[in-house]
C-alpha positions as CSV (number, residue, x, y, z in Angstrom):
1,M,-5.1,-24.1,12.4
2,A,-2.1,-21.7,13.0
3,Q,0.9,-22.4,10.5
4,L,3.9,-24.3,12.1
5,E,6.7,-22.3,10.4
6,S,7.2,-19.1,8.6
7,E,6.4,-19.0,4.7
8,R,8.1,-17.6,1.9
9,V,5.8,-15.1,-0.2
10,H,6.5,-12.9,-3.2
11,I,4.9,-10.2,-4.6
12,A,5.3,-9.4,-8.4
13,P,3.7,-7.2,-10.7
14,V,2.9,-9.0,-14.0
15,G,3.9,-6.9,-17.0
16,F,5.8,-8.8,-20.0
17,E,8.2,-10.8,-18.1
18,I,8.0,-14.4,-17.2
19,D,11.5,-15.8,-16.1
20,R,12.3,-12.6,-13.9
21,I,9.2,-13.8,-11.7
22,V,9.3,-17.5,-11.9
23,I,13.2,-18.0,-11.7
24,P,13.7,-16.0,-8.4
25,A,10.6,-17.6,-6.8
26,R,12.4,-20.7,-7.3
27,R,15.5,-19.9,-6.4
28,L,14.2,-18.2,-2.9
29,K,12.3,-21.1,-2.3
30,A,9.0,-19.5,-2.3
31,D,6.1,-20.9,-1.1
32,R,3.7,-18.3,-2.5
33,V,3.5,-15.9,-5.3
34,W,1.2,-13.1,-5.5
35,L,0.7,-11.8,-9.1
36,L,-0.1,-8.1,-9.1
37,V,-2.4,-7.7,-12.3
38,H,-4.0,-5.4,-14.3
39,D,-7.8,-4.8,-12.6
40,N,-9.2,-4.1,-16.0
41,R,-8.9,-8.0,-17.7
42,A,-10.4,-6.7,-20.7
43,E,-7.8,-4.5,-21.7
44,D,-4.7,-6.3,-19.8
45,K,-2.3,-7.3,-22.4
46,A,0.0,-8.9,-20.1
47,L,-2.7,-11.8,-19.5
48,R,-1.4,-14.3,-21.3
49,F,2.3,-13.7,-19.3
50,A,0.3,-14.1,-16.4
51,E,-1.4,-17.8,-17.1
52,E,2.0,-19.2,-18.3
53,I,3.6,-17.9,-15.1
54,K,1.1,-19.6,-12.9
55,K,1.7,-22.8,-15.3
56,R,5.4,-22.8,-14.6
57,L,4.9,-22.1,-10.8
58,K,2.4,-24.9,-10.6
59,K,4.9,-27.1,-11.9
60,S,7.4,-26.1,-9.3
61,K,4.8,-26.6,-6.9
62,I,4.7,-23.0,-6.0
63,Q,1.3,-21.5,-5.1
64,A,0.2,-18.8,-7.2
65,R,-2.4,-15.9,-6.2
66,E,-3.7,-13.0,-8.2
67,A,-4.3,-9.4,-6.6
68,Y,-5.8,-6.7,-8.9
69,A,-4.8,-3.0,-9.2
70,D,-4.9,-0.5,-12.2
71,R,-1.3,-0.7,-13.2
72,L,-1.2,3.2,-14.1
73,S,-2.7,4.2,-10.9
74,L,0.6,4.4,-8.7
75,F,-1.5,4.8,-5.4
76,G,-3.7,1.7,-6.4
77,I,-0.7,-0.4,-6.6
78,I,0.8,1.1,-3.6
79,R,-2.6,0.1,-1.7
80,A,-3.0,-3.4,-3.4
81,A,0.7,-4.3,-2.1
82,R,0.4,-3.0,1.3
83,K,-3.0,-5.1,1.3
84,I,-1.0,-8.1,0.5
85,I,1.5,-7.3,3.1
86,A,-0.7,-6.8,5.7
87,D,-3.2,-9.8,5.0
88,E,0.0,-12.3,5.5
89,P,1.0,-13.7,8.8
90,A,3.5,-11.3,10.7
91,D,6.2,-14.4,10.7
92,N,6.2,-14.7,6.8
93,I,9.0,-13.4,4.8
94,V,7.9,-11.5,2.0
95,Y,10.0,-10.6,-1.0
96,V,9.0,-8.0,-3.1
97,N,10.0,-8.2,-6.8
98,A,11.0,-4.9,-8.5
99,A,11.9,-6.0,-11.7
100,S,9.0,-7.7,-13.4
101,G,6.4,-4.9,-13.8
102,S,6.3,-1.2,-15.0
103,K,8.3,1.5,-13.4
104,I,5.1,3.1,-11.9
105,Q,4.6,-0.8,-10.5
106,A,8.3,-1.0,-9.0
107,I,7.7,2.3,-7.7
108,G,4.4,1.6,-6.0
109,C,5.8,-1.7,-4.9
110,M,8.9,0.0,-3.2
111,M,6.9,2.4,-1.4
112,A,4.5,-0.1,-0.1
113,C,7.7,-1.9,1.5
114,M,8.8,1.4,3.0
115,T,5.2,2.2,4.7
116,M,5.2,-1.4,6.1
117,Q,8.7,-1.7,7.7
118,A,7.5,-0.9,11.1
119,G,6.1,-3.4,13.5
120,G,8.9,-6.1,13.2
121,R,7.9,-7.4,9.6
122,E,10.8,-9.1,7.6
123,I,10.1,-7.5,3.9
124,K,12.8,-7.8,1.4
125,P,12.6,-5.9,-2.0
126,F,14.8,-7.4,-4.9
127,Y,15.8,-6.8,-8.3
128,A,16.1,-9.8,-10.8
129,E,18.7,-8.9,-13.1
130,A,18.4,-10.5,-16.6
131,E,20.6,-12.6,-18.8
132,E,19.0,-11.2,-22.3
133,Y,16.7,-8.6,-23.5
134,A,14.4,-9.5,-26.1
135,G,14.1,-5.8,-27.6
136,F,11.0,-6.1,-29.4
137,E,7.5,-7.1,-28.6
138,G,5.5,-10.3,-28.8
139,R,7.5,-12.5,-26.4
140,Q,8.6,-11.7,-23.0
141,Q,10.8,-8.5,-22.7
142,S,14.1,-10.7,-21.2
143,S,15.0,-14.1,-20.4
144,G,17.2,-15.9,-17.8
145,V,17.9,-14.5,-14.3
146,K,21.8,-13.5,-14.2
147,G,21.3,-12.7,-10.2
148,V,18.7,-11.8,-7.8
149,N,19.8,-8.4,-5.5
150,P,18.6,-7.4,-2.5
151,L,17.5,-3.6,-2.6
152,P,17.7,-1.0,0.5
153,T,14.9,-0.1,1.9
154,F,14.0,2.5,4.5
155,E,11.0,3.1,6.8
156,I,8.8,5.6,5.7
157,R,6.9,6.8,8.7
158,T,3.0,7.2,8.6
159,P,0.7,9.1,10.4
160,K,-1.4,7.3,13.5
161,E,-4.4,5.3,12.4
162,A,-6.6,8.2,14.3
163,L,-5.1,11.1,11.9
164,V,-5.8,8.7,9.0
165,R,-9.3,8.1,9.7
166,T,-10.2,12.0,10.4
167,L,-8.7,12.6,6.6
168,H,-11.2,10.3,5.5
169,V,-13.8,11.7,7.4
170,I,-12.8,15.0,6.0
171,K,-12.7,13.8,2.5
172,E,-15.9,12.1,3.0
173,G,-17.4,15.6,3.9
174,G,-16.4,17.1,0.8
175,G,-12.8,17.9,1.6
176,R,-13.5,20.8,3.9
177,M,-15.6,20.6,7.3
178,T,-15.9,23.3,9.9
179,K,-13.8,22.0,13.0
180,K,-16.8,21.9,15.3
181,R,-18.7,19.5,13.0
182,L,-15.6,17.5,12.4
183,A,-15.2,17.0,16.3
184,E,-18.8,16.2,16.6
185,V,-18.2,13.2,13.7
186,A,-14.6,12.3,15.6
187,E,-16.9,11.5,18.6
188,E,-19.1,9.8,16.9
189,R,-17.0,7.5,15.3
190,G,-14.2,7.0,18.3
191,I,-12.1,8.7,16.7
192,I,-11.3,10.7,20.1
193,Q,-12.8,10.1,23.4
194,V,-14.5,12.7,25.5
195,N,-14.4,12.8,29.2
196,A,-16.6,15.7,30.4
197,Q,-19.7,16.8,32.0
198,E,-22.6,17.8,29.9
199,K,-22.1,21.4,30.1
200,N,-19.0,21.7,29.2
201,H,-18.7,18.7,26.8
202,A,-18.6,20.7,23.5
203,V,-15.8,22.8,24.8
204,V,-13.6,19.5,25.7
205,R,-14.7,17.9,22.5
206,Y,-13.3,20.9,20.3
207,T,-10.5,21.1,22.3
208,T,-9.6,17.2,22.5
209,L,-9.9,17.3,18.5
210,D,-7.3,20.1,18.2
211,K,-4.9,19.0,20.6
212,N,-5.1,15.1,19.5
213,I,-6.2,15.6,16.0
214,I,-5.6,18.7,14.3
215,Q,-2.5,20.2,15.4
216,P,-0.6,16.4,14.5
217,L,-2.4,17.0,11.1
218,L,-0.8,20.2,10.8
219,Q,2.6,19.4,11.7
220,W,2.6,16.7,9.3
221,R,1.0,19.1,6.7
222,L,-1.7,17.0,5.4
223,V,-4.7,19.6,6.2
224,D,-5.2,23.6,6.3
225,V,-7.0,25.4,8.8
226,E,-8.5,29.0,8.1
227,K,-11.2,31.1,9.9
228,V,-14.2,31.8,8.1
229,G,-16.4,34.4,10.1
230,R,-17.0,32.7,13.4
231,N,-16.1,29.3,12.4
232,R,-12.6,27.4,11.6
233,H,-12.8,25.2,8.5
234,V,-10.2,22.0,8.3
235,T,-9.6,21.5,4.7
236,I,-7.6,18.2,3.5
237,N,-4.9,19.5,1.3
238,R,-3.2,17.8,-1.7
239,E,-0.8,15.9,0.4
240,G,-3.6,14.9,2.7
241,R,-5.7,13.3,-0.3
242,N,-2.7,11.6,-1.5
243,L,-2.0,9.8,1.5
244,A,-5.8,9.3,2.0
245,E,-5.7,7.4,-1.6
246,F,-3.3,4.4,-0.4
247,L,-3.7,4.1,3.7
248,P,-6.8,2.4,4.7
249,Y,-9.1,3.2,7.8
């Protein structure tokens, strides 16, 4: 059954904070809080904080769910936050907490916001300002919340799906492929559509790939192309690899 009205959903990385997750969720009347926790539970020193957060949210009748990402992996955090946003119904309001985890988690969540702004989604990053700071380990790093301050966010354009899929194809192929072979795989996977007779099919496929895929990828500066003998080789560069790390296909 489809939901009758939009829900308020929070995404909050879990570090050594409790109040800065729970209090904003209460004040902003959250229906659900996604806790972004470290993916290795055996090494997660913040595990007891996550458990306490879930207890307090339950008392406030706020649903708590968990998503997992390496807290030291920027791209892993971006990918996990983007997936939460993408999986939520488009009508839901998504609040992203940039104060509850580490700096890496805050940056990753902000980048996820910026890359998901298109499509009319309502995504609202915020910073929860603490009332007091502990100054030592063994308890939550701060207590209370003085204010919940909205953060400005700007849309970061991302390449079209066909370009992202092509980056993953090149990556799967070892990071480098001939343009001819890439054209064959792109057609097999439906990345490009070729309308041509049998006698000139290969030529049209090659030019279709070049016009619709390779040239845009070069404009985005995500691949490099070089001529080796009679063949042209397409190589995914550092920027392309980084993009493919957090953009699924």
